[in-house]
N, C-alpha and C positions, 0 to 999 in steps of 0.2 A: 367462440372467444371474441372478446372485444378487440378493437384495433390495438389498444395499449397492451393487452395481455398477449396478443400475437407478437407484437414488437418485442416484448420482454422474452418470450419463448425463443424467438429468432436470436436475440442477443445471448441468451443462455446457451443455445446450441453452438453458436459461433465461439463463445468463450470456452466451451468444453473442447472443441476441436483445437483451438489455439493453445490452450493449456497443455494438451496432450502432444501436439505435433508442431506448433509454431504457426505464425500468421500465414506463411506460404501454403499451408495445408487447408486453410479456410477459404476454399473457392466458392463462388456463388452456387454452383451446382451441388456441391457437397453440403453446404449449409441448408439449401432449400430441401434437398432430399432428406437430410437428418431431421429437419423441422416438419417435414410432411407438408410443405407448401410449394406453390409454383414459384419459379425463379423470378417471375415478373413482380411478385409481391415484395421481394427484397428491394427491388429498384423503386417500387412505389413507396415503401416505408423509409428507405435510406438514401435514395438517389443513385448510389453506386456502392461498390465494395468499400472504397475508402470512407464513404459516409457511414457505412455500417461499423467499420473499425473505430472511427472517431466516436460514434454513439456509444459503443461498448466501452471504450477508454473513459469517456466522460462519465458514464454511469458508474464505473468502478472507482474512478477518482472521487466522485461524490460520496460513494459508500465509505471509502477509506477516510476521507476528510471528515465525514460525520462522526465516524468512530474516534478519530483523533480529537476532534473538538469536544466530544462528549467526555473523553478521557481528561483533557486539560481543564475542563470546567469553563464556566462563562467568563471568568476574569483572567484565565490563563495562569492562575497561581498555584495550581495543583503541583505537588512536587514530582520530580522526574521519576522517582521510584514507583509512585502510584500510576503515573502515566504509562510507564513501561509495562506494568502489570495489566492495565486495561488494554493496551495494544496487543500484548501477548494473548489475552483472552479473545480479542478480535481476530487475531491470526488463526487461532484454533477454531473459532466459530465460522470464519469465512476464508479458508486457506486459498481458494482460487483467486479471490480479490487481491490478496496480499502477494501471492505468487507472481501475479502479473507485474507488480512493481518491484518486488525483490529479486525476481529473475525474469527480466523482460525477454519474451520469447523471440526466437529467430524470426527475422523478417519484420520486426515491429516497425510501424510507421513512425515518422518523426514526431507526430502529435503525442505519442506515448512518452517520448523522452522530454518533450516540452512540458507536459503535465507533471512528469516525475521531477524535473528540475524545480518547478514552482513549489511542489509539495516538500521537497527536501529543503528548500530555502525557508519555508514556513516552520519546519521542524527545527532547523538551526536557530531561527529567530526565537523560538520558544526556549531553546537551551541557553541562548545568550541572556535572555530575560531572567531565567532562573539563576544563572551564574552570577549576574550582576546584582541580583537581590541578595545572594549569599555573601558577595564581596564586591562592593561597588568599585574598588580599586584594582580588581583582577587584571593582571597583564594578559593581553591578547585573548579576550573572550571569544573572538571570531574563530580562531583556530582551535580553541578548546571545544567549542561547539561542534566543529567539524569532526574532531576525534570522538566526542560522545555520540554523535550521529552515526559515524562509521561503526563504532562498537555495538550500538543498539541494532543497527541493520544486520551486522554479522550474526548477532545472537538470534534475531528473528529468522534469518536464513537457516541457521542451524536447527531451529525448531521445526522448520518445514522439511529439511533434508534428513535430519537425524532425530525424529521424534522420540525414539526409544531412549536415547542417551541424553538428548537435550530436553529434559523434562521441564515443565513449568516451575516446579519447586527448585530444581538445580539452577535454572536461569535466574529466577527471582533471588535466590541466595547470593549468586555471583553479583548481580546488579546491586543488591544491598551492600555487599562488602566493598565493591568498587565505589559506590556512592558515598559511603562513609569515609573512605580514603580520600576521595576527591574533595569532599567537604572539609576534611581536616587540613588538606594542603592549600585550599583557596582562602582559608580564613587567616 
């Protein structure tokens, strides 16, 4: 393996452990054993365990951000219903990436919460933009964006925790209905 492939393998192993049992379970010895590498390689690649965690978080943030930016399009004008559908597809294609942010594991380092707060802020800005395009005189677009963000987050969490009942078709239909009602009210 190249150094980059080994690095990705170690991050994948750490992510699997963290996803299953939380950050506290991802010890250097356990990660090294599961990856089939010497513990010193972890330190060589990441400096320390905190460095490994930050590298993992940053990798997953970049993946989720790329999926979000692809969904909203280059100018950010894609409507929220299409964005939700694209994110729903991303959640299904990469559940572990999204689980990290939708259900931060036990013992998560502060960097995860910092990256999560920045990501949530970007999503709310997108909603504010969409809301003000639909109605430039909308009262309190900030809190409206918070509510939309919370509702979308809850639906994505349901998709991960209850995939049999929270089917993509059911969630899309609900978002379409809610979107229509919201558009009617803000105009």
